[in-house]
C-alpha positions in Angstrom: 0.0 0.0 0.0 2.8 2.4 0.9 4.7 1.6 -2.3 1.6 2.4 -4.4 1.3 5.8 -2.7 4.9 6.6 -3.3 4.6 5.6 -6.9 1.4 7.8 -7.4 3.2 10.7 -5.8 6.2 10.4 -8.1 4.0 10.2 -11.2 2.0 13.3 -10.2 5.2 15.2 -9.5 6.5 14.2 -12.9 3.4 15.5 -14.7 3.4 18.7 -12.7 7.0 19.5 -13.7 6.1 18.6 -17.3 3.1 21.0 -17.3 5.1 23.8 -15.6 7.9 23.3 -18.2 5.5 23.8 -21.1 6.0 27.3 -22.5 3.0 29.6 -23.2 1.5 29.0 -26.7 -0.2 32.4 -26.9 0.6 36.1 -26.4 -1.7 37.9 -24.1 -2.8 41.2 -25.5 -4.7 43.5 -23.1 -6.7 46.2 -25.0 -8.1 49.5 -23.9 -10.8 50.3 -26.4 -12.3 53.9 -26.5 -15.4 55.0 -28.4 -15.0 58.8 -28.6 -18.3 60.6 -27.8 -20.2 57.3 -27.7 -21.0 54.1 -25.8 -20.1 50.5 -26.6 -23.5 49.6 -28.0 -23.1 47.8 -31.3 -19.3 48.2 -31.1 -17.2 45.2 -32.0 -13.8 43.6 -32.5 -13.2 41.3 -35.5 -10.2 39.0 -35.3 -8.8 37.4 -38.4 -6.1 34.8 -38.3 -4.0 34.3 -41.5 -6.7 36.2 -43.5 -9.6 34.0 -42.2 -12.2 35.4 -39.7 -11.5 33.7 -36.4 -14.1 35.4 -34.1 -16.0 38.6 -33.5 -16.2 40.0 -30.0 -18.5 42.7 -28.6 -16.6 45.8 -27.8 -15.7 46.7 -24.2 -13.5 49.3 -22.6 -11.2 46.7 -21.3 -10.6 43.5 -23.2 -8.0 40.7 -23.3 -7.1 38.8 -26.5 -5.0 35.7 -26.8 -3.0 35.3 -30.0 -1.2 32.1 -30.8 2.5 32.4 -31.7 3.5 31.9 -35.2 0.5 33.5 -37.0 -0.5 36.8 -38.5 -3.6 38.5 -37.1 -5.7 41.4 -38.2 -7.6 43.1 -35.4 -10.5 45.4 -36.6 -12.2 47.8 -34.1 -15.4 49.5 -35.1 -18.9 50.6 -34.5 -21.8 51.7 -36.7 -21.4 55.3 -37.7 -17.7 55.3 -36.7 -14.5 54.7 -38.6 -12.9 51.3 -38.3 -9.3 51.0 -37.2 -7.2 48.0 -38.0 -4.0 46.7 -36.4 -1.8 44.1 -38.0 -0.2 41.7 -35.4 2.4 39.2 -36.4 3.2 36.7 -33.5 6.0 34.8 -35.3 9.1 34.3 -33.1 12.7 33.6 -33.9 14.0 30.1 -32.9 15.1 29.7 -29.4 12.9 32.4 -27.9 11.6 31.5 -24.4 8.0 32.5 -24.5 7.8 32.3 -20.7 9.9 35.5 -20.6 7.6 37.4 -22.9 5.3 39.8 -21.1 1.8 40.7 -22.3 1.7 43.4 -25.0 -0.8 46.1 -24.2 -2.4 48.3 -26.9 -4.9 51.2 -26.9 -7.3 51.9 -29.7 -9.6 54.9 -30.1 -12.2 55.3 -32.8 -14.0 58.4 -33.9 -17.3 59.1 -35.6 -17.4 59.5 -39.3 -17.8 63.3 -39.9 -18.9 64.7 -43.2 -16.2 66.2 -45.3 -13.3 64.4 -43.5 -11.2 62.1 -45.7 -10.7 58.8 -43.9 -9.1 56.9 -46.8 -6.0 56.4 -44.5 -8.1 54.0 -42.4 -8.5 51.5 -45.3 -5.1 50.1 -44.2 -3.9 49.1 -40.7 -2.8 52.1 -38.6 -0.1 50.0 -37.0 2.0 46.9 -37.5 3.2 45.0 -34.4 5.7 42.2 -34.5 8.6 40.8 -32.5 11.7 43.1 -32.4 14.8 41.1 -31.6 16.9 44.0 -30.3 14.1 44.9 -27.8 13.5 41.2 -27.0 9.8 41.8 -27.2 6.9 43.0 -29.3 6.6 46.5 -30.6 5.4 48.8 -33.5 7.2 48.6 -36.8 8.7 52.2 -37.0 9.3 52.0 -40.8 5.6 51.2 -41.4 4.5 53.8 -39.0 6.6 56.5 -40.6 5.1 55.7 -44.0 1.6 56.7 -42.9 2.4 58.9 -39.9 2.0 62.4 -41.4 -1.4 61.6 -43.1 -2.6 59.7 -40.1 -1.7 62.5 -37.7 -3.4 65.1 -40.0 -6.6 63.1 -40.2 -6.5 62.2 -36.5 -6.2 65.9 -35.5 -9.2 66.8 -37.7 -11.2 64.0 -36.1 -10.2 65.1 -32.6 -11.2 68.7 -33.2 -14.5 67.6 -34.7 -15.1 65.4 -31.7 -14.4 68.3 -29.4 -16.7 70.7 -31.3 -19.4 68.0 -31.2 -19.0 67.5 -27.5 -19.1 71.2 -26.9 -22.3 71.6 -28.9 -23.9 68.6 -27.1 -23.0 70.3 -23.7 -24.5 73.6 -24.9 -27.7 71.9 -26.1 -27.9 70.0 -22.8 -27.4 73.3 -20.8 -30.0 75.0 -23.0 -32.4 72.2 -22.4 -31.9 72.4 -18.7 -32.6 76.1 -18.8 -35.7 75.6 -20.8 -36.9 72.8 -18.5 -36.2 75.0 -15.5 -38.1 77.9 -17.1 -41.0 75.7 -18.1 -41.1 74.3 -14.5 -41.0 77.9 -13.0 -43.8 79.0 -15.5 -45.8 75.9 -14.6 -45.4 76.6 -10.8 -46.2 80.3 -11.4 -49.4 79.4 -13.3 -50.3 76.9 -10.5 -49.7 79.6 -7.8 -51.8 82.0 -9.9 -54.6 79.5 -10.1 -54.4 78.9 -6.4 -54.6 82.7 -5.8 -57.5 83.0 -8.2 -59.2 80.1 -6.5 -58.8 81.8 -3.1 -60.1 85.1 -4.4 -63.0 83.3 -6.0 -63.8 81.6 -2.7 -63.6 84.9 -0.9 -65.9 86.6 -3.5 -68.4 83.7 -3.3 -68.2 84.0 0.5 -68.8 87.7 0.4 -71.7 87.3 -2.0 -73.2 84.5 0.2 -72.9 86.8 3.2 -74.6 89.6 1.4 -77.3 87.3 0.2 -77.8 86.0 3.7 -78.1 89.6 4.9 -80.7 90.3 2.2 -82.7 87.2 3.2 -82.5 88.1 6.8 -83.6 91.6 6.2 -86.3 90.6 3.8 -87.6 87.9 6.2 -88.5 90.5 8.9 -92.2 91.0 8.8 -93.6 94.5 9.5 -96.5 93.9 11.7 -98.4 97.1 11.3 -98.2 100.8 10.4 -100.3 103.8 10.9 -102.4 104.8 7.9 -104.7 107.8 8.2 -105.7 108.9 11.7 -105.4 106.2 14.3 -106.3 103.5 11.8 -104.1 100.5 11.7 -103.9 98.8 8.3 -102.6 95.2 7.8 -99.6 95.3 5.5 -97.3 92.9 3.7 -93.6 92.9 3.0 -92.2 92.4 -0.4 -91.0 88.8 -0.3 -87.7 89.0 -2.3 -86.0 85.8 -1.6 -88.8 84.2 0.4 -90.3 82.5 -2.7 -93.6 84.4 -2.7 -94.7 87.7 -4.3 -96.9 89.2 -1.6 -99.1 91.9 -3.1 -101.6 94.3 -1.6 -105.2 94.9 -2.6 -105.9 94.9 -6.3 -109.1 96.6 -7.7 -110.5 96.3 -11.2 -111.7 99.4 -13.0 -113.0 99.4 -16.6 -111.1 96.3 -17.5 -107.7 97.7 -16.5 -105.6 96.6 -13.6 -105.1 99.4 -11.2 -102.5 98.2 -8.8 -103.2 99.7 -5.4 -100.7 97.9 -3.3 -100.5 99.3 0.2 -97.0 98.9 1.7 -95.9 100.9 4.7 -92.9 101.0 6.9 -92.6 101.9 10.5 -90.1 104.7 9.8 -92.4 106.6 7.5 -94.7 105.5 4.7 -94.0 106.1 1.0 -96.5 104.9 -1.5 -95.8 102.9 -4.6 -94.9 105.1 -7.5 -96.0 104.1 -11.0 -93.8 105.0 -13.9 -94.4 104.3 -17.6 -90.9 103.3 -18.7 -87.6 102.1 -17.4 -86.0 101.9 -20.8 -86.5 104.8 -23.3 -86.8 102.5 -26.3 -89.3 100.1 -24.6 -92.7 101.0 -23.1 -92.9 99.5 -19.6 -94.8 100.0 -16.4 -92.7 100.1 -13.3 -93.6 100.3 -9.6 -91.0 101.7 -7.2 -91.1 100.7 -3.6 -89.0 102.7 -1.1 -88.1 100.9 2.1 -85.9 101.9 5.0 -82.8 100.0 3.8 -83.5 99.5 0.1 -85.4 100.6 -3.0 -87.3 98.0 -5.1 -88.2 98.6 -8.7 -90.8 96.2 -10.1 -91.2 96.0 -13.9 -94.2 94.5 -15.7 -93.2 92.1 -18.5 -95.4 90.1 -20.8 -94.7 86.8 -22.5 -97.4 85.1 -24.6 -100.0 87.5 -23.2 -99.0 86.6 -19.6 -98.0 89.3 -17.3 -95.0 88.7 -14.9 -92.9 90.8 -12.7 -89.1 91.2 -12.6 -87.4 93.2 -9.9 -84.3 95.4 -9.3 -83.3 95.8 -5.6 -80.8 98.5 -4.6 -79.6 98.4 -1.0 -78.5 101.4 1.0 -75.1 99.8 1.6 -74.5 99.7 -2.2 -75.6 96.2 -3.2 -77.6 95.8 -6.4 -79.5 92.6 -7.2 -81.7 91.6 -10.1 -84.5 89.0 -10.0 -86.3 87.2 -12.8 -89.9 86.1 -13.0 -89.1 83.1 -10.9 -87.6 85.3 -8.2 -84.0 84.1 -8.9 -81.0 86.3 -9.1 -79.8 87.2 -12.6 -77.3 89.6 -14.1 -78.0 93.2 -15.1 -77.7 92.4 -18.8 -80.2 89.6 -18.4 -82.6 91.9 -16.5 -82.7 94.5 -19.3 -82.7 91.8 -22.0 -86.0 90.5 -20.5 -87.4 94.0 -20.6 -86.4 94.5 -24.2 -87.9 91.1 -25.2 -91.2 91.7 -23.3 -94.3 91.7 -25.5 -96.7 94.5 -24.4 -100.4 93.7 -24.5 
């Protein structure tokens, strides 16, 4: 049993040394990928090995590629609406090179949008050629290849950088303008909201004042005058004009030669003033009005006719300044409605 364990241990150790002694078969290439003024949506990296597509990888800011030694790779970095940059990578090594001593070769790639009017023919070829450089004992850019395209590449790159800066500046301006517009719109909305609230408060106050005044009118009109002196020592029963109490209380009416002679007797304790009859309240319309003077108000009754039916509408002016108009149903109406009824009245 012990011999078997010792044998197993020796075999495992042998294989471990063999695995550890196996040199790396691929070069690790860390990539920093930058999409200028954009995100990584729809960005990509296409890897070709010896002219044949090997795989396509979704673009990311930080990536890591593994390229087997002894082959030529073409790395293409792109995105829809952007230029495509290519890098040629030759991983062939001289004989006797210990790959365990080779460090990962890091590269950075930045792509720009395609701007109208910018010549990007230079990007139809690789922007860099990387291979093993014996004197450096590692991988690096081929300087002769770089020099051949450097001037044109730099000129195009500078234009793209400036276009990118201008675009970013414009985007920041538009964003700032939009924020200002949104802020202004919000302030206007809040201002309108506050104005509506103020108007609502004013409306409630006005409605409240009107309600209070109406209540005062109802209270004043509901007071019944019990009696008043008429003539010498005679007490005559009287009625109060029932504005607001739902009834038109009239005095005695006598008939004479087919015409209504209204002889309404209304008296007040502070001094009696009889009803005055006037022929017109509007110069262009013939009307008959009856004016009633009370202690705290003056009531003007106007006879109106609709389909041969006589009705009464009223205007009430209070001493405190309030003016109210009532239709034939004893409901409050506007001044315009009051005079409109008179104009449209059909005299008998």
